[in-house]
C-alpha positions, -999 to +999 in steps of 0.1 A: +632-459+538+644-495+535+645-498+573+609-484+575+597-509+549+614-538+567+599-528+600+564-525+584+568-560+569+578-575+602+549-558+620+525-570+593+538-606+596+535-605+634+500-590+634+488-618+611+503-645+634+489-628+665+455-619+650+425-630+670+398-652+654+365-635+649+333-655+644+314-650+612+276-654+616+268-654+579+264-692+579+233-712+588+222-719+624+199-744+641+170-740+665+186-750+699+165-770+724+133-761+705+136-727+720+131-707+688+096-695+698+093-663+677+112-633+663+141-629+639+178-639+639+202-626+613+238-618+606+245-581+605+275-558+599+289-581+572+285-612+594+305-598+623+274-594+644+246-617+654+213-598+659+184-616+677+149-603+683+120-620+701+124-652+720+149-676+706+180-698+712+202-707+682+233-728+677+261-725+651+281-756+642+318-757+648+338-775+660+349-751+688+381-759+707+384-745+742+418-747+759+429-735+793+441-702+780+412-695+757+397-660+762+367-647+743+362-610+737+324-607+736+307-574+726+271-572+736+242-548+730+206-549+739+178-524+733+153-545+753+165-568+780+147-601+785+150-630+809+183-645+797+211-632+774+243-651+769+261-679+751+274-714+757+286-747+742+271-781+735+277-812+714+241-814+701+211-791+696+191-807+725+188-789+758+188-817+783+174-810+817+203-828+835+234-828+812+229-791+801+208-774+828+223-789+859+256-806+851+265-783+822+259-750+837+296-741+835+293-742+797+269-713+796+278-677+803+251-652+812+257-615+803+223-601+814+186-607+820+162-610+849+166-647+854+199-665+862+215-695+845+251-707+840+282-688+850+273-656+868+308-640+868+299-618+838+263-611+844+267-574+846+248-559+817+220-537+831+217-505+810+198-509+778+211-493+746+247-494+757+276-515+743+296-536+768+327-557+760+335-587+781+368-606+783+357-641+793+383-667+803+362-696+792+391-720+796+390-714+834+355-729+835+354-756+808+378-772+783+374-795+754+359-796+718+323-788+713+302-792+681+281-761+687+282-726+701+248-715+714+234-679+717+205-671+740+179-643+736+152-655+760+119-639+769+090-663+776+064-637+786+039-636+758+037-604+739+071-591+752+102-593+731+139-592+738+169-580+718+205-591+716+235-582+694+266-603+698+301-603+683+329-626+694+366-629+690+389-656+704+425-653+716+431-689+706+437-695+669+426-731+674+391-720+687+375-726+653+384-730+617+387-698+597+407-688+568+438-666+576+465-652+553+493-677+548+530-671+544+525-668+506+501-639+511+525-622+535+554-625+509+532-612+481+521-582+502+558-575+511+567-576+474+539-551+466+551-528+493+587-529+480+576-524+444+554-494+454+583-478+474+607-481+444+581-465+421+577-436+446+615-431+446+615-429+408 
């Protein structure tokens, strides 16, 4: 029993240190590039998902650190595909025609849509009402620290809406600031497990 408990404690400690960082969309967001034309944007599933309907681009403030080995696990769903679906990074909420559209195209990653913009390596979502998970090695395309992460749900045709549902996790714990269990939490959890095992023996 002691060996089993010790193994469990070790596994728990390792899993905390190796845990991926998941974005929480419960915070406020900004209209990016004056592209919030219509629709609704909200955090769903306890903040784990970002749900976008209509025609809108939004930005969440970071900072976000992208290193060479940073990989993002992006889960995407759409019940109605529009012109552009994807995400990217910027240092302001202005979509500049040169810095962002032309020179910054490697900072945006398209997942689906009838138009094309940004990195096209992951533009494979075609079947509506399905869930697709992408493992995107963003560090192979761009590195550095950015103030905002941008999400795109674009459909400029009047009277036609689009839908996007995103969730994102990062392999790099430096990607953004989140609260994680510290060593004290691990020790307290270990003590609880030990105490519970002794009570079970008695």
